[in-house]
Phi, psi and omega in degrees: 000313180298322180297318179294322178297316178298315178298318178298318178299312180300315181292321184283324189248315185276323181299312178300321178296316179296315181299316182287327179289329179286332187275010174253137172292165181292151178301317177303321179294315180301311184288329175295316179297317178300316180297323180292320184274329183230067186298337180281348183290135178245338184231135179233139179251139185236127170257121183218145178299134180308322182287335180274340186301313182305320181280344186248344186303313180295320178296320178296313181299316180294314181295321178295317179297318179299327182259009177059045176253146164266136184237137170244123182257131175248100176289131183246125177249323181233161179302326179299331178295329180295313180300314180299316180297313182294332175293326183278343182277126180290158178300156177059032179260166173262127183234129177257131175245110176287150181283130172198171184300319183295325180278340179280342177303134186304314182293322177295315180300312181297322178295313180299315180296318180297311181294326178296319179293315180300320184265005180055046179275141172275097185275123178249118184238163185250019179225152176298320181301312179298316183293324176288329184277344177146354176297141181296316182233133172245125174248098195250120177292140179251162180300331182288350183098347177275172177241149178249129179257124180238134176246127181250102180267354181301321183258358181226067184297338180298338182266002183310309186289336181291321186267075178285167179297328177295314180296320179300316180292314183298322186266356177074031177293125184279330184208138173241121179264120181248000000 
């Protein structure tokens, strides 16, 4: 009986945390890609699940310093926190959305994508779903341990001229959605 309770606990609480922590590319990789694609950027805004922040905060700070970015982190606990954060982010900014359950929720995702389009934000996401749905850049972890970079210009036509074939080749972009 005790063994089943322990197994249930592991499946209910630890497995989801493990799945979401594994499904994000490393912070150094995220910030390196941003620096490669947006070299003029000096400030990056980060939306991250409140529960993931303690384990990721130092990595974000280190990666930002290596790439000479100033970073503002918005820890998100509730859907209302997303709205508040997006109100504070200025137009034409680069915003990273780390993968977590709260951001994977359909209504949260649609809200983030809508506000990003309205404010002309360069949205950098860590899931295939976000990149297919409208995020400008997807940095997607693969089973092999590598990351796949996807650029979606379908919903961000203002960036068409920026992503030349030379830039696509230089930065290792795997797919451009037009």
